[in-house]
C-alpha positions in Angstrom: -17.5 19.5 -6.0 -16.5 18.4 -9.7 -17.5 14.9 -10.7 -14.8 15.0 -13.5 -12.2 15.2 -10.4 -8.2 13.3 -11.3 -9.1 11.6 -7.2 -11.2 8.8 -6.3 -12.0 8.7 -3.2 -12.4 5.2 -1.2 -15.9 4.9 0.6 -14.7 3.7 4.2 -17.7 3.5 5.9 -21.6 4.1 5.6 -21.4 7.4 7.7 -18.7 8.4 6.4 -20.4 8.6 2.7 -23.6 9.7 4.3 -21.4 12.9 5.2 -20.0 13.7 1.9 -21.6 11.7 -1.3 -22.5 13.9 -4.4 -19.4 15.4 -3.7 -16.7 13.7 -5.5 -15.8 10.2 -7.2 -15.6 7.3 -5.3 -14.8 3.5 -4.8 -16.7 1.6 -2.4 -13.9 -0.5 -0.6 -15.4 -4.0 0.6 -13.4 -5.5 3.6 -13.2 -9.1 2.6 -10.9 -10.3 5.5 -8.1 -7.7 5.5 -9.7 -5.5 8.6 -8.0 -2.6 7.7 -11.0 -0.2 6.0 -13.9 -1.0 4.2 -17.5 -1.8 4.9 -17.9 -5.8 5.2 -22.3 -5.6 6.6 -24.6 -6.6 3.4 -27.0 -4.6 4.9 -24.7 -0.9 4.8 -23.2 -1.7 1.4 -26.9 -1.8 0.3 -27.6 1.2 2.1 -24.6 3.1 0.8 -25.5 1.6 -2.9 -29.2 3.3 -2.5 -27.5 6.3 -1.0 -25.6 6.5 -4.2 -26.2 9.7 -6.4 -24.3 8.2 -9.4 -20.8 9.0 -7.5 -20.0 5.1 -7.4 -18.0 4.2 -10.3 -15.8 1.4 -8.6 -15.3 -1.4 -6.1 -13.3 -3.5 -5.3 -11.3 -5.1 -1.9 -7.8 -5.6 -0.7 -6.3 -9.6 -0.3 -4.3 -10.5 2.7 -2.2 -12.3 0.9 -0.8 -11.9 -2.7 -0.1 -15.6 -2.6 -2.5 -17.7 -4.7 -3.8 -19.6 -1.5 -6.6 -20.9 -0.2 -7.6 -17.7 1.9 -7.1 -15.5 -0.7 -9.8 -17.5 -2.4 -12.1 -17.2 0.2 -11.8 -13.9 0.1 -12.2 -13.4 -3.8 -15.5 -15.8 -3.1 -16.6 -13.5 -0.3 -16.2 -10.5 -2.5 -18.2 -12.5 -5.9 -21.2 -13.2 -3.7 -21.3 -9.6 -2.5 -21.3 -8.1 -6.6 -24.1 -10.7 -7.4 -25.7 -9.8 -4.4 -25.9 -5.8 -5.6 -28.7 -4.7 -8.3 -26.3 -2.3 -9.6 -23.4 -2.7 -11.8 -19.8 -0.5 -11.6 -17.4 0.9 -14.2 -14.5 0.0 -12.2 -14.3 -3.5 -10.2 -10.7 -4.4 -8.8 -8.4 -5.9 -5.7 -5.1 -4.6 -4.1 -2.4 -7.2 -3.2 -3.6 -9.9 -6.0 -1.1 -11.7 -8.1 -1.2 -12.5 -12.1 -2.5 -15.8 -11.6 -5.8 -14.9 -9.5 -6.3 -11.4 -11.6 -6.6 -13.5 -14.6 -8.7 -16.6 -13.4 -11.0 -14.2 -11.8 -13.2 -12.8 -14.4 -14.8 -10.1 -12.1 -12.0 -8.1 -12.3 -11.9 -5.1 -15.4 -9.4 -2.8 -13.6 -6.3 -3.3 -12.3 -4.4 -1.8 -9.3 -0.5 -2.7 -9.4 0.8 -1.1 -6.2 4.2 -1.2 -5.3 4.8 -2.9 -9.2 4.0 1.0 -10.3 7.9 1.6 -8.7 9.7 -1.2 -9.3 9.0 -3.4 -6.6 7.9 -7.3 -7.0 10.4 -9.5 -7.8 8.5 -12.0 -9.5 8.0 -10.0 -12.7 12.1 -9.0 -12.5 11.1 -5.5 -12.3 14.1 -2.7 -11.6 13.0 -0.2 -8.2 13.0 3.2 -10.0 12.6 5.6 -7.0 15.7 6.8 -5.8 16.1 9.0 -2.1 18.4 11.9 -1.9 19.7 13.6 1.2 23.3 15.2 2.3 25.8 14.0 5.2 25.0 16.7 7.5 28.0 15.3 10.4 31.0 13.1 10.5 31.6 11.4 13.8 35.0 9.6 14.7 34.2 6.3 16.6 36.4 3.8 18.5 36.5 0.0 18.3 33.9 -1.1 20.6 31.7 1.6 20.7 28.0 1.6 19.2 25.7 3.3 16.9 21.9 3.9 17.0 18.8 3.2 19.2 19.2 -0.2 21.5 23.2 -0.2 20.7 22.2 -1.2 17.0 25.8 -1.3 15.6 28.9 -2.4 17.4 32.3 -0.7 15.9 34.7 -3.3 14.9 37.5 -0.9 14.0 38.1 2.8 14.1 36.0 4.4 11.6 34.0 7.7 10.9 30.5 7.7 10.7 28.6 10.1 8.4 24.9 11.0 9.8 22.5 11.9 7.2 19.0 13.7 8.2 16.4 11.4 7.2 14.7 8.4 9.7 11.1 6.3 10.0 9.9 10.5 11.2 10.7 10.9 7.3 8.9 7.1 6.1 12.6 5.5 6.2 12.0 2.3 9.1 14.8 1.0 10.8 13.5 -2.5 8.8 15.3 -0.8 5.7 18.6 -1.0 7.3 19.7 -3.3 5.3 20.0 -1.0 2.7 23.2 0.8 1.1 23.6 3.8 0.9 25.8 6.1 -1.4 28.2 9.0 -1.1 29.9 9.8 -3.8 29.6 7.1 -5.9 30.7 5.2 -2.9 28.5 2.2 -1.7 28.2 2.5 2.8 26.4 0.5 5.0 23.3 2.1 7.3 24.7 1.3 10.8 22.5 2.6 13.2 
């Protein structure tokens, strides 16, 4: 209920906003083509603005691709048109998944969401990852050549080996598509095999 809260909430729909308006700080998400969240109907956008009690301080969109390409520019044009039609101004106007070039070219933005770049994950800017994930080995299994490890026979053992089990996986947010990463045990590098 404190408008000085450090938390800012996204308005994903008219119905949602009508339930909670006036109780926090809000940014209105405009769906310009990502179709994940946000309001795309202009009538609903205008109704949210009319219902506002000064608690909506920002407005934004999220681009499908961070590449500077035709479809991204179409989304930007849609967002600019919606902003022009609104009879109010916002303290913050921003976008997610936006390229540096587009951010600099588009004059409407006055704030920036840096996303995964905050953690060093943006190759274009030569950043270095700033996160580490720690766990412990809980079990060691001796496996023979020809045996497999993991779901769907994910890895076939070439030579007799020892395999360590670390208690972390997709239930914890470490997804199978991250299996190309290395793990370090006592400062020695090992491959993920299951």
